[in-house]
N, C-alpha and C positions, 0 to 999 in steps of 0.2 A: 741417649741413643739408643731406639732398639735395638735389636741386635740383627747380622743374617743383611745388614745393610751396610755394601759397600764406604770405605770411609769416602769423606771427600777432604778437599785441606785449603787451608784459610790460607789469603794473601792482604798484605797490610795497604796497598796503594795501587791505584793506578799507575805508578811508574812502573813499578816492577812486571807488568804487564807487555812496554815497551820493547827493552831488548829480543823478547822470544819470537821466532822467527818460523814460519813454516812453508808447507807448499801446498799452493792451493788445489783442493783434493779435486775438481775436474779437470787437473792435469795426469791425475792418474791415468784416467782413463785414454789418454793420448800416450801416455809413457807402455802404457802396456801395448798400443796398436803397434807404434812403431819398436817394438822388439824384432830384432831379425832372426827370422827362421834359422839361418846358420851364421855360425862364424863367433866368436865373442858378445859374451851379452854385457850392457852396460851396466854401468856400477850400480849399486844401490838409489833406492830414489830418497833422499833426507823427505820427510815429509814433516816435522818438527826438527827445530834446533833450539836447544837452549844457550846462553850466554856464554856459557864453560864449557863449549862443547857436546853437550850430551846430547842422541836423537832415538828420534825412533826413523824406525828405517824399514822399507818396502823393496824387498828382494828379488828375482825371478832365477830359478836356474831349472836345466835342464837336466834331465835323466833319461834311463833307454828302459820302456817296459816292454810285455811281451803281450801279446791282445789274443784272443778267442781262438784266432787261426795262426799261434804260434809263428806271428813273423813279428818281427823286431819293430816299436812305435817309439817317438821320441814323444816325449812328455815333458808339459811346461809346471813346475809349480813356483808357485806365491809365498812368503816368507814374512813375519811382520819381527823385527829385534828393536832390543834397545843398545844401544851403544855409550859406552862411557860411564856408566852409570856403579859402577865397580871400579875398585882399586885397581886393579890391571887394564882395566880400561878396554878390557874385553866384550865385546859384542855375544848377547845373551838372547838367544832365540825366544819371541812368547808363544808365535801360533805357525802351522804350515799348513797350506793349501792340500786339499783335494787335489791328484795329476790328471792334467788338462790336455789331451791332445794336442800337440802343434799342428797339427793341421786344420783345430777350428778355425775358419773366418774370424770370430769374433771371441778371443779369451778370455776378453773382458767382460761377457755373458755370462760365461760358465762359473768365473769368479764369482758374479754378484749371486747367483742362483746358490751358491756354494753358502755366504756372506750372509743371503736371506734365511735360508734354512736352519741356522745356526743365531741368530736374532730370535726368530720365533721361540729356539728352543728356552734362550736364556732367559724368557719373559717370566716378572713376577705375577705369576697367574695360578688362582684357587680356582677347584681342584686341578693339579698338575696330572693330568689324560694324557695318553700317547696319540699324538698325531702322526699319521704316513710322511714322507718326506715331497715337497713337491714335485708336480707334473716337469719336467723339466723340458718336456718338447713344447705340452704349450705354452708357459713363462719365458721360453729363450722366442719361441718365433713372436708374441704379442712384445717382449720389449725388443727386440729388434726392430719394430716397424716404429719405437716413438723417440723422436728427437731429444727430449731429454734426458735418457735413460742414464747418460754421465752421471747426473744429479744423484739418481736412485743411489747407485755406485757409492757414491761420496756419503750418504745418508748411512746404508748400510755400512759402510768400511767405518763412519766415526762412531756409529753405534758400537759396533766388534771393537774395537780402539778403545770405547769405554770401560766395557767388560773387562778389557785385558789388564788396561793399565789401573785400572780401580781397585784389584782386588789381590792378587801374591805380591807382585810386583814391590820395588823399594817405591817410599811414598812420594820420593821425585819424579819418580814416572809420570803419577796421578797429577800433580803440580805441572807437570811437561804439557800433560794433554791437555787440562783447564785452560791454561794459557795462552798455547797456541793457538789450539782450533773454535776460538772464542767465532771472530768471522766467520771460516771458514762452514761453519754449523750453519749461518743464516743463509747462507749461499746453496749448502744441500738439501736443505727444505724446499728450495724451489724445481716440486718433481714432480706438479700434479700431473702430467699423461701417464707419466709411468708409473708414480702411485697407481692410479687408480686403475692403470694396464691390468698391474699386476694385484692386487687387492680384488679385483673381476673374478679374476681364476682362482686365489687363493685360497675359497672360501673366509666363510664369516668367522670360526670359530680359529683358524691362521691367523686372520685381519687382524683379531682382538690380540692376541697375543703379540703380533709384529707391531700395535699401536702401543700399546702396554710399553712395551721394550723403549721404544723409542722417547712413552712421554715420562718412563721414568730417568732416562739419561737428562731428558729437559728440564725435571723438577730440580735434581742435582746441580744443575748449572744454576738454575736461578735463584736456590740457595745459596749458592757459593757468593756468585754477584751481590746479593743481600746482606751476607756476612764480610765482602768487601767494601761494602755503602757505594759499591758503583751503579749511577744512573740507571735506572731498568728500561731497556730498549724493548720493542715488542717482537715479540717471535710468531713466528707465521704458525699459525695452530692447522691441523690437517684434516681433510674432508673431500668428499666427492662423491656425484648423484651421477643415478644413470636410469636408465628405464627400461625397464627388465617385465617380461609379459603382463603389459597392460599396466604396472606399478612405474611413478614416480618414485625412488629410493634414494634419500641424500643421508648418507652417514659423515658425522662428526666429531673429533677428537678434539681433547683442550687439558691438560695438564693447567688443573685449577693457578697456580703461580704462575702460569702465561696468561689468563684473563686478567682485563682491564677493571679496578677497582672501581665500581659506581657509587658507593655510600659504605660508611661503618662509623665506629667509632671504639674508641677504648678507655672505659671510664678510669678512675684515679683507683690503682692500684688494682686494675681486671686486665691486669696484661696477663696472657694464657699461660699455662707454665711453658718450661722449653718444649716437653717429650709432646705436649701438645699442639705447638707450631711445628712441630718437626710432620705430627701423624696429618696435622692440616696442608701443609706443603706436599704430600707424598697424596695425593688425590688428582680424579681427571673424572673429567665431562668426557661422558659415552650419550651419542644422540644418534637416535634411529625417525624422519621423519618417513611417512609412507603415500602417497595421492593415487588411489586409484581416479585414473582418467577413462576416455571413453569419446571418442569422434561419431557422431552419427551426423546421417541427412536423409533425415526424411524427410525433411523441407529443399522441394527444387531449389530456394532461392540462395541458400546457404547451406555451412557446414556445423554441428554447432558441439564444440567443444566443453565436456562435464570434468570438474576434477571434485572428488567429496576426500576428506580425508580416512584413510586405512586405517592408521596407525601412528602414533606418537610416544617412539620411548626414551625415558631421560634418566639415565643411571650414573652417579658421583662412586666412581668403584677406587678400591686404596692399591695402591702401589709399593705392596708389601712384600714380606717373604715370609720371614717370622713370625710366632704369635707370643712376645715373652708378656710378661705381667704388665709392664710399660702399656705394648699395645691394645692388651685385652681390654685394659683404661680407658683406650680414648677411640674402642672401637667403634663407639656409639657417635663418636664426635665427627660428625663429616660436612660439607658442605648440603643443600638439599639444592634441585632446582623450586625455583618462585617466579618465574616468567618464562613464558616462549612465546616468540612471534613467527610464522611459518607462512613466507610470501615464495605467490609462484604466481608466472602470469608471459606472457609474451616479451621478447628481447625489447631491450630498449630503442623506441622510435619505431619499431614495427606500425605500419600502417594497415595491415590487413585483418585485423582482427576486432572488433569492437565491444565492447563490456570493461570489464566485466560485471556480472548482473549475481547481485550476494540472494543466497540463501537467509538468513537471521538480520532482524530490525535489532536497533540500538537498543537502551537498554531497556531488556528484556530481562531481567536475572530471573531464574527458575528457581519457584517455591513448591512446592510438594506439598499437599494438605492430605490427608489421612483422617476422614472421620469416622464414630462410630456410638450408634446410637442400640441403644438397649431400653424396650419399657416390659416393666410387669407388670400384668392384673389378675386382679381377684375378683369370680364373679360369684355374689350368691345372694344370703339371706342377713338382715343385722336381725341379732335376736328382740324381739319384742317390734319388728316392722313389719305391715306385709308385703311390701314393694320391696320390688330386688335393687342390690345397690354393688357400684361399680367402685374398687379401688385400683389406681394406677399408679407406679412407679419410673420416670425415666431415668436415666442415665446417657451423659454424651462426653464426649473425650474426644481431644483435636491432636493429632501429630503431626509435625513438620519435621521434612529432610532439607536438612542444611548442607549446601554445596561448599570443599572448598576453593573449588575453580571455577573462574566465570570466565565464560569465553564470549568473542566478539569476531565481528567481521568486519573489516575494513577495506579501502584502496590506495591502492600508491601509484599515480600513475595508471597505464591499465594493466597490475598485478595486481589478485587481491592476497586480502590476509586475515592467516584466521592466529588472533592474539589469545593468549591464555595467562592467567594473571593467579598466581595464589593466594587468597584471601582469609583474612582472620576472620572466622565462621560468624564471629558474635558482634563485632564494632565494624567489619568488614572492610577495614583497611587494607591497604596492598603492601602485603611481606617487603617485597622489591624495592619500592619505594621508602620504605619507611626511613627515617631519618629523626634521630633522639636528640635532645638538647645537654648537652654538658649537666644540665641543671637533674634532669630527668637523670643522667646517669650515674652523679653523686649519692643518688637514695639509696642505691643497690638492690632496687626490688623488681616486683616483672612486671613491667610496664610495655604498653603498647603490644604490637603480635610476641611479643617473648612469650607471656607465659604460656598459650595455647601451641606454643611450639616445643616444650619441653615435652617429652619422653613422646617424641613425634613418629616412630617408628613402630609405639602399640597403644591398645585400645581401638574400640568400635569405631571411631570416627576418624581415625588416622588418616592424613593426606599422603601418605607415604608406603610404600612396602615394606615391609620387613627388611627389607639389605637396602634402603634409602631409595630406590625407583618411586618412578612413576608412568604409568600406562594410560594413552588415552587412546580409545580405542571408537574406531566409524559409528558404532548404536551411540555414542554420547554428543557425537556432533555430525549428525546424519545431512543436516541442511548442507546442501555443494555450492558451488558457484560455475557459473557457466559463459565462456564466449562466441559470438559470433565470424565464421570467417567466411571468409569469400570463396567461391565457389571454384575461379582460380589456382586456389591451394590445393585441391584436390588430388590426390597422388605422389603430394609431395613430402620430404622431411626434413623440420627446420629446428631450430634451437628454441628454448623457452627457460626463464632464468625459475630455477628452484632455489630459495636461500629461508636462512634462518638467523633468529640470532633468540641465545639463552641465557639465560638471572640463574645465578646459582647466590643464595644465601648460608650464612651461616649464623645459628645463637645456638648457645651454650645448650648441651642434652641433659647429660649428666651429672657433670662437674659445674663448680662456680666460677662462674667467670662474668665480667662484665664487657667481654669482646663482642664484637659479631660486624659482619661486614658482607658485605653484596659483588659478586663479582660480573662479568659478561662477556660472552665473544659471541661475533657474527661470523658465518658465511654465506657467500653467495656463488654458485655452482650452473651447469648449463646442462638440460636433460633433451635427449629427442622426441618430438612431435610427429607421431606420423598420422600425417592424412590421410586415412586410408577407413571408409563410413564404415563403420560393422552393424549388424542390425541387432540395436538395443533399440530398447523404448524410453529413451531418454528425452 
């Protein structure tokens, strides 16, 4: 196991999970809200309890501070502690929050803000450059408007507890954490509105760190469940979409371990080494889809909504800290994007839009030929001949440009679909849909598209960047799609669907193995459409 990764603990059976109890994490929000401004504070809130009486506790404390005007002010401080893990059965503090003014209308939001800052700081991100703290005023205002902010507090608290319990404390603390909060995690992930509001204000740099911190915790969770042999239940992956300056933007994050398998094969004796399996489990898909859209009103009969691909960026990042020797060996062994479907269109059942009208025909794979013709000639007289003679020599060459990605357009109801598939440049086989029979696997050779996927991050015709990503820009997909909308929608704002489905595959790159697999994840979000015609030429 590579160094610098907090350890996880294995458990033998499902029965061991049953005696452990936990406090529903959404109860933390209401518990803090019920704290009295004066008088005695309630006893500590047990977040998790083991059959032997060991606890993870959340406590509140009052203290007196001095503000800038030298007036005494009551402050509220929260702490997380362990009880019953030492022979003396004493309480051991693990974490202490910053003081919060007791006069604050919602101290839960101030606690959430501190947890968000700490989760961002602890993220497994390289390189680690300094980021200033979050803008508290904007964050607090935005989260105060979201009804699911208690779920975001639960998610941030769970992630902070993960870092607290899987590091220095006794191994029993990590065991209690993983056993007790399995169900609570699934509930905490349902925080779409507050997460979207937070990420839009936090900025992309903080967003990546926050999502990698959450992804690292989910990756450990999935590894643990596989080691226990438990049934693998799907976890909600994180995504959001927004309309920003004339762009529809969707950003999605999915730890590879949480993605559903759609194909794979392990040849006899081809199971990857333990450290390779560990490295593949610590990877996360990060997807960004940007569509440029415009609303035109040149025709008096209707409005025209036009959407074009501005950018599609797919990247599989490693969720790791240290650069040990084993980690360097498997650094090039990672999943890679092999197919992507982007869907955009009016909300289901909308009758005000007609279309879409597509901009690309079916069955038109691009093939670029470059021809060169050279003619060399000599004009003169042959010896012994009174008439002139001409000698010519011609040379002709042709060069074809092969493309690894094939793009098509389709329709699903009233939505348009941009479908990109990674193909074997020689045979045309689609990588995401490749299947290998056991007979092929026992040969141990390079069959199907695997031979061209080796050393896929090097060479002049590589389909990926050096770090394993894919970028599709608007100049590669210039054809847009359009809808016609009735004039009665002019001046209104409505919501459209923006979704994506991404497949990632793994073939051995530098190591020798008969193992390969394909996984996929799907998101569907909503974006605003402003039906205010612009002076465009569409």
